[in-house]
C-alpha positions as CSV (number, residue, x, y, z in Angstrom):
1,M,-27.5,-17.1,8.4
2,K,-27.2,-21.0,8.2
3,H,-27.0,-20.8,4.4
4,L,-24.5,-18.0,4.2
5,L,-22.4,-19.8,6.4
6,I,-22.6,-22.9,4.3
7,L,-22.0,-20.7,1.0
8,S,-19.0,-19.3,2.5
9,F,-17.2,-22.5,3.6
10,L,-18.0,-23.9,0.2
11,A,-16.5,-20.8,-1.7
12,I,-13.5,-21.0,0.6
13,V,-13.1,-25.0,-0.2
14,A,-13.4,-24.1,-3.9
15,L,-10.7,-21.8,-4.0
16,S,-8.2,-23.7,-1.9
17,L,-8.8,-26.6,-4.0
18,S,-8.4,-24.5,-7.2
19,A,-5.4,-22.6,-5.8
20,C,-3.8,-26.4,-5.2
21,H,-4.0,-26.7,-9.0
22,T,-2.4,-23.5,-9.7
23,V,0.7,-24.2,-7.5
24,S,0.6,-27.6,-8.8
25,G,0.7,-26.5,-12.2
26,V,3.2,-23.8,-11.5
27,G,5.6,-26.1,-10.1
28,Q,5.3,-28.2,-13.0
29,D,6.3,-25.4,-15.6
30,V,9.3,-24.7,-13.1
31,S,10.5,-28.1,-13.3
32,A,10.1,-28.2,-17.0
33,A,11.9,-25.0,-17.6
34,G,14.6,-26.5,-15.4
35,H,14.8,-29.5,-17.4
36,G,15.2,-27.6,-20.6
37,L,17.6,-25.1,-19.2
38,S,19.8,-28.3,-18.0
39,K,19.4,-29.9,-21.6
40,A,20.8,-26.6,-23.3
41,A,23.8,-26.4,-20.8
42,N,24.7,-30.0,-21.1
43,K,24.7,-29.4,-25.2
44,V,27.0,-26.0,-24.9
45,E,29.0,-27.9,-22.9
46,Q,29.6,-30.8,-25.4
47,K,30.2,-28.1,-28.0
48,I,33.1,-26.6,-25.8
49,N,34.6,-30.0,-24.9
50,N,34.7,-31.1,-28.8
């Protein structure tokens, strides 16, 4: 019973840590997409103003 409890705890910790990396990666992807969109918008604005 003690071994099952320890294994369950370790599994939960491992899943939690991998979830943090996944959320962090998604945040970086969304940030990069936002920067790309901002650059594209600036280029369009420059073409309109010229």
